[in-house]
FISE-733526 format. One record per residue (C-alpha): x negated, y, z negated. Coordinates in steps of 0.5 Angstrom, whole numbers, padded with zeros to 4 digits, always signed. Example, Ala and Ser with C-alpha at 12.3 -4.5 7.8 and 13.67 -1.06 7.14 Angstrom:
BEGIN
-0025-0009-0016-0027-0002-0014
# end
This chain:
BEGIN
-0026+0005-0009-0022+0010-0006-0015+0007-0007-0018+0005-0014-0019+0013-0015-0012+0015-0013-0009+0010-0017-0012+0013-0023-0009+0020-0021-0002+0017-0021+0000+0018-0028+0006+0021-0029+0008+0021-0021+0014+0017-0019+0013+0017-0011+0007+0017-0007+0006+0017+0001+0000+0013+0003-0001+0016+0010-0005+0012+0015-0003+0005+0011-0006+0000+0016-0004-0007+0013-0002-0004+0007-0007-0006+0002-0007+0001-0001+0000+0001-0001+0001-0005-0005-0004-0002-0010-0001+0004-0011+0006+0001-0012+0003-0002-0019+0002+0005-0021+0008+0009-0019+0016+0008-0017+0016+0009-0010+0011+0008-0004+0012+0011+0003+0007+0006+0007+0007+0010+0013+0002+0009+0019+0002+0011+0027+0001+0003+0029+0008+0000+0029+0005-0007+0028+0002-0005+0022+0008-0002+0019+0012-0009+0021+0006-0013+0017+0007-0008+0011+0014-0009+0011+0014-0017+0012+0008-0018+0006+0011-0013+0001+0018-0011+0002+0020-0016-0003+0017-0012-0008+0022-0007-0008+0018+0000-0008+0015+0000-0002+0018+0003+0004+0015+0003+0011+0016+0008+0016+0012+0009+0023+0010+0016+0024+0006+0020+0029+0002+0025+0024+0000+0030+0030+0008+0031+0030+0012+0028+0025+0014+0030+0018+0012+0026+0013+0016+0023+0007+0018+0028+0001+0014+0025-0005+0010+0028-0011+0003+0025-0008+0000+0025-0001-0006+0020+0000-0009+0020+0006-0016+0016+0007-0020+0017+0014-0014+0019+0018-0015+0026+0020-0021+0026+0024-0017+0021+0029-0011+0027+0030-0011+0031+0036-0007+0036+0032-0010+0036+0025-0007+0042+0023+0000+0039+0023-0002+0034+0017-0006+0040+0014+0000+0044+0014+0004+0039+0010+0000+0039+0004+0004+0044+0001+0010+0040+0000+0006+0035-0005+0004+0036-0012-0003+0033-0011-0007+0031-0005-0012+0026-0005-0016+0025+0002-0022+0022+0005-0026+0024+0012-0033+0024+0015-0036+0030+0014-0042+0029+0019-0041+0029+0026-0038+0022+0028-0034+0023+0035-0040+0021+0039-0041+0014+0035-0033+0013+0034-0029+0014+0040-0023+0014+0036-0025+0020+0032-0022+0026+0035-0025+0031+0030-0031+0033+0026-0031+0036+0020-0036+0039+0015-0035+0039+0008-0034+0047+0008-0028+0046+0013-0025+0040+0009-0025+0044+0002-0022+0050+0006-0016+0047+0007-0015+0048-0001-0017+0055-0001-0010+0058-0003-0005+0055-0008-0010+0049-0010-0015+0047-0015-0020+0042-0013-0019+0037-0019-0025+0033-0017-0030+0031-0010-0034+0024-0009-0038+0022-0003-0038+0015-0001-0043+0011+0004-0049+0015+0004-0045+0022+0003-0042+0021+0010-0035+0021+0007-0032+0026+0002-0026+0024-0002-0022+0030-0005-0017+0030-0010-0013+0037-0010-0007+0039-0015-0002+0045-0013-0002+0051-0017+0004+0052-0020
# end
């Protein structure tokens, strides 16, 4: 569902970063709607599998990245589904939003740290929306899985 929403936002966009791409199924979908997809993940084995599965498409570039510290590739759009709550330093990722024309993210907006040991952060809906207070327009928001996850599409103001 989230990647389907993201694909609808690719009109007129030539490049996208799929941050936290996992095994690349979303990157593969996005590659049908834009010229270049950067499939980026922390897990090196995931990146290797994405490369093996999709390298022959010619428009998916893989990169291993630690979102706590590393800079993301340059592109027009950032897609980042269920990643930021896993980060020790989410501000590094948030501070990179400004280099994109459009950001499409999802994250839980209820406490999940106590039930998921991989979640290092809990965010409220108000906190997540505040990441787009200055210089951004929220195009749409959706909720998923009994309103546990917030999905946002924000466009940078010119």
